N, C-alpha and C positions, 0 to 999 in steps of 0.2 A: 087329309084330301090332297091328291096328287097336284103339283103344281105345273102348269103348262108353260114351257119356255119355247117360244115361237119365233123362228128367223124368219124375217121379212127380207126379201131379196128379190134379184131378177136373174134370169138365166145366163151363164157364162161369168159368174161373179165369185165362185169357190164356194158354193153352198155345200157340195159333196164333201169337200176337204173339211169344211167346219163341221159338219156332222160326223165326220169320222173321228175326228179329235174328241168331240163331245162323247161318242160313244165309247173310245178307249178311257177317257179321262173323268167322266162323271159317274159316280157310284149312285146305285138304286135309282136307275134312270131307264126309261125306254125311249131310246133314240130312232126315230123314224126320218125318212127324206121328204120328198114332195109328196105328202100324203094325199093331196088334191089333183096330182097330175092325170090328166084324162086318159093316159094310157095305162097307168099302173098306179096303185098307192105305194110308192116306194118305201121300204123299210120293213114292212109286214113280213116278207119273205125271210128276214133275218131273225124272227121271234121264234121262242121255243115251241114245241107242241103244247105244253101246258098252256101257254100264253094263248094260242090260237083257239085252242079248245074252249077257254073260258070266253073268249071274244065271240065265238060261235054261240055259246050260251045265252050271251048278252043281246046279240044281235038277231038271233034266231034264223041266221042264214048259213051257209057254207062258206067259210072264209079260205079261199083257195088262191093263193098268189099265182098258182098256174092259169087260173082263169082270170087274168088281170083285167081285161076290158070290163067284164061283167062286174068284177068287184069295184072297179073304178067308178062304174056308174052308179053303185049302189052308194059308195061313200060320198059322191058329188051331189046325189039326189038330195039328201039331207045330211049335210056334215055335222050339225049340232048333235043330232041323234047318235051318229057313229062316233064322235067325240066323248059323248055321255057314255058310250059303251066302253070305249077305251080307257076313259078314266075310272069307270068301276072296275075293270080288270086290274088295272095299276094299284088301285086301293087294295084290292083282294089280296094281291101279290106282295104288298108293301113297298112299292116304288114310291120315291118321292117326286120324280120329275118325268114328265111327258114332252118330249122334244119333237119338233116336227116344223118344217118350212112350208111358207106360202109364196108363190111366185104369180106374176101378172097373168090375168086372163084364166086362172085356175079357179076362182070363185067370184061371184057377184059381190060388189061393195057391201050390200046390205048384211049378206052372210058373213063377211069378215067382221063386220061392226058387231053382229050378234056373237060371234066368236069371243071377241076382245071385251066385250062387256059382260058376256055371261060367266066366264070360267075365271077361276084364280089363275092369272097368267103374267107373264113378263114377255118383253120382246127385246130382240136384237136386230138391228138394221146391219145389213152387208152390203155395201155398194162397191162400184168399180168405175174407173175412168170410162167416160161414155164411147169413145172412138175404139179403145182396145177391146172393150167388152163387145161392140157391135161386130167387129172384125172376126173376133173369136166365135161369135154367134153365126155369122155367115159361112165360117169354115165347117162348123158343126153340122149345120143345115146340108150343106152341100155333100159332105160326106155321110150324113146320116148316122154320125159317131158323136156321143156325148162325153165319154171318158175313156181313159186309157187308150188313145189313139193319137198318134204323133201327127199334128196337122201343119207343122212347119212348112213342109215343101209345097203345100197348095197356096197358090197366089191369085186369089179371086179378085175380080173388078168391083170396086165399091162406088156407089153414086150418092151424090149428095142428097137426093131425094130419099134414097133407101136408109140413110144414116138418120135422117131428120125424123123420118116417119117412125123410127124405132126409139129415137132419143126423146121426143116430146112426150109420148105416152109413158115412157119410162119414168120421166121427171113427174108426170102428173100422178102416176102410182105412189110414188114416194111422198108426194105432196098429200095425198089422200090419206095415206098410211100414217104420216106425221100428225095430221088433224086428228084422226081416229084416236090413235095412241095418246094424244094430248088430252081429248075429251075424255078417254077413260081413265086417266090419272095413272097410266102404268109406268112400271120402272123400265128404263130404256138403257139398252147399250147400243154403240154404233162401232161397226168394223169396216175397215177398207181392206179390200183385196190386196192392193199394192203394198199398203203400209203395215198389214197384219198377216196376211196368209201367203203372199207370194215371197216367202221366206224359207230357210231351211225348217223342218218339221219341229224341231225342238225349239228354236226362236219362237215360231209361230205359237206354238202351244203355250209357253210361258208368258207370251203376250195375252192371249186369251185368258189364261189363268189369272193374270193380275186384273184385267180388265172386268172379269165376271166375279171378282171378289165382292162379297156384300149381297150378292143375289145366289150364287152358287159355288161351291168349292170343287175345283178340278184337281185330280191327282195325276202325278205324273206315270207314264208307263214306258213301255218298250217302244222307243220311237223308230225301230226297224219296222214296225208294224203299218207305218205310213210309207208307201213306196215313193222314192225319189224320182218323181216322174212329172214332166211338163208337157202338155199337149201342144204348147207354141214356146220354141226355144229362141225365137227371135224377140228381142226386147223393144225393137223400134216398129211400132205397128205400121208405118209408111213402107218399111220394107218387108211387110207380111203381105202386101197386096200388090197386084200387077200394075196398078196405075198410081202408084204412091206419090210421084213427083206431082202428077196433075191433080190429084185430091188435095195435096197440101196446099198447092196454090189456090184450089177452090175455097179451101177453108179460110185462107189469108184474106182473100178477095172479098169473103163474106164476113170478115172480122169474127170467125168462129173458132180459130185456134185454142183460145183460153178454153171456150165452152166444150170442145170436142175432149181436151185433156183433163177435164175437171170431172168430179162425181157429183151425182144428184145431191140436192141439199135435203138433209133430213133434220128434225128438230122434235124437241120434246118440251115439258114444263120448265126445264132448265134453259131453254134456249136451243140454239143449234149445237148438235152433239157429233 
């Protein structure tokens, strides 16, 4: 039976890089991206014609990544049914792992609970510092570009209200996930964007390999397959925005500097991870 390895994260936290490394390093695995993204079930477009053909047999629908919106609607209408179909195809083809990510607002909480309790699965949390992640999110939204675009020159203005309206629900998201994972008794890993992924590809990979040990075995690959590219080359988030000095002062006045530069808390049966 295929094992579901689910990445639980929030946007602009390195999920694409994590899944790319898993795709290259994890054998006998189908590695997808944001399977429940409302615009497209990311990752299906990389699968073989044989895989897509079997998935169409199991679902009874046309699985055409070129019709992304319609396909996304089907996947999100009953994700458990679709995951059952994916699992069956993986079993038929002899895969050991089915990997995908879930981000905030992509599925109702009750459906996430259903997935985590129903399938043979493990979870990995991936978090990022609140302020840096929010700046990256604002830039991506303004440019309409989510990967492979240099956003360094864009200097948006950031408001305290906007930051907190993003940070609070994101904290709640990870709290809900932590409680659900704890209740389901799942094996958990926790990765940090800064500590684990914002590194040279080889360093990041060997960190993932070490931390995933006991759950799955990752094998080294040609690291030149991972582009040496950062969407944001400025390391100081205050210098990445137009009103950096003003926003720093606002955070200090509200005693929120430490909060802004911390990551959301996550925990498992072993405590905080």
